[in-house]
Biotite code that builds the C-alpha atoms (Angstrom):
import biotite.structure as struc

atoms = struc.array([
    struc.Atom([118.100, 84.095, 100.663], chain_id="A", res_id=1, res_name="UNK", atom_name="CA", element="C"),
    struc.Atom([117.076, 87.120, 102.211], chain_id="A", res_id=2, res_name="UNK", atom_name="CA", element="C"),
    struc.Atom([116.886, 87.563, 105.907], chain_id="A", res_id=3, res_name="UNK", atom_name="CA", element="C"),
    struc.Atom([113.802, 89.182, 107.832], chain_id="A", res_id=4, res_name="UNK", atom_name="CA", element="C"),
    struc.Atom([113.610, 89.834, 111.584], chain_id="A", res_id=5, res_name="UNK", atom_name="CA", element="C"),
    struc.Atom([113.609, 90.476, 114.423], chain_id="A", res_id=6, res_name="UNK", atom_name="CA", element="C"),
    struc.Atom([110.234, 88.435, 114.571], chain_id="A", res_id=7, res_name="UNK", atom_name="CA", element="C"),
    struc.Atom([109.338, 88.587, 118.445], chain_id="A", res_id=8, res_name="UNK", atom_name="CA", element="C"),
    struc.Atom([107.365, 85.432, 119.797], chain_id="A", res_id=9, res_name="UNK", atom_name="CA", element="C"),
    struc.Atom([106.194, 84.705, 123.330], chain_id="A", res_id=10, res_name="UNK", atom_name="CA", element="C"),
    struc.Atom([104.073, 88.200, 123.880], chain_id="A", res_id=11, res_name="UNK", atom_name="CA", element="C"),
    struc.Atom([100.381, 88.610, 124.283], chain_id="A", res_id=12, res_name="UNK", atom_name="CA", element="C"),
    struc.Atom([99.923, 90.187, 120.560], chain_id="A", res_id=13, res_name="UNK", atom_name="CA", element="C"),
    struc.Atom([102.175, 90.014, 117.671], chain_id="A", res_id=14, res_name="UNK", atom_name="CA", element="C"),
    struc.Atom([104.884, 92.924, 117.495], chain_id="A", res_id=15, res_name="UNK", atom_name="CA", element="C"),
    struc.Atom([108.058, 92.924, 115.434], chain_id="A", res_id=16, res_name="UNK", atom_name="CA", element="C"),
    struc.Atom([111.072, 95.503, 115.366], chain_id="A", res_id=17, res_name="UNK", atom_name="CA", element="C"),
    struc.Atom([112.232, 97.001, 111.892], chain_id="A", res_id=18, res_name="UNK", atom_name="CA", element="C"),
    struc.Atom([115.936, 99.327, 111.957], chain_id="A", res_id=19, res_name="UNK", atom_name="CA", element="C"),
    struc.Atom([115.739, 103.095, 110.756], chain_id="A", res_id=20, res_name="UNK", atom_name="CA", element="C"),
    struc.Atom([117.745, 101.946, 107.878], chain_id="A", res_id=21, res_name="UNK", atom_name="CA", element="C"),
    struc.Atom([115.494, 99.311, 106.302], chain_id="A", res_id=22, res_name="UNK", atom_name="CA", element="C"),
    struc.Atom([114.215, 99.310, 103.114], chain_id="A", res_id=23, res_name="UNK", atom_name="CA", element="C"),
    struc.Atom([110.396, 99.468, 101.797], chain_id="A", res_id=24, res_name="UNK", atom_name="CA", element="C"),
    struc.Atom([110.334, 95.899, 101.043], chain_id="A", res_id=25, res_name="UNK", atom_name="CA", element="C"),
    struc.Atom([111.441, 95.032, 104.862], chain_id="A", res_id=26, res_name="UNK", atom_name="CA", element="C"),
    struc.Atom([108.284, 97.043, 105.959], chain_id="A", res_id=27, res_name="UNK", atom_name="CA", element="C"),
    struc.Atom([106.091, 95.219, 103.704], chain_id="A", res_id=28, res_name="UNK", atom_name="CA", element="C"),
    struc.Atom([107.511, 91.569, 104.437], chain_id="A", res_id=29, res_name="UNK", atom_name="CA", element="C"),
    struc.Atom([107.159, 92.324, 107.929], chain_id="A", res_id=30, res_name="UNK", atom_name="CA", element="C"),
    struc.Atom([103.920, 93.607, 107.629], chain_id="A", res_id=31, res_name="UNK", atom_name="CA", element="C"),
    struc.Atom([102.963, 89.711, 105.495], chain_id="A", res_id=32, res_name="UNK", atom_name="CA", element="C"),
    struc.Atom([104.710, 88.395, 108.894], chain_id="A", res_id=33, res_name="UNK", atom_name="CA", element="C"),
    struc.Atom([102.920, 90.322, 111.811], chain_id="A", res_id=34, res_name="UNK", atom_name="CA", element="C"),
    struc.Atom([99.796, 89.557, 110.046], chain_id="A", res_id=35, res_name="UNK", atom_name="CA", element="C"),
    struc.Atom([99.814, 85.873, 109.725], chain_id="A", res_id=36, res_name="UNK", atom_name="CA", element="C"),
    struc.Atom([100.900, 85.850, 113.121], chain_id="A", res_id=37, res_name="UNK", atom_name="CA", element="C"),
    struc.Atom([97.706, 87.904, 114.295], chain_id="A", res_id=38, res_name="UNK", atom_name="CA", element="C"),
    struc.Atom([95.473, 84.904, 112.647], chain_id="A", res_id=39, res_name="UNK", atom_name="CA", element="C"),
])
């Protein structure tokens, strides 16, 4: 299992937060989530 987040909800547009120490995979996963939220 892999934890992904934080995912912010309730905003007018999708916005998410990544830590400075995140990996490239973390960035790709968050991009996919943000794109899905924007639909």
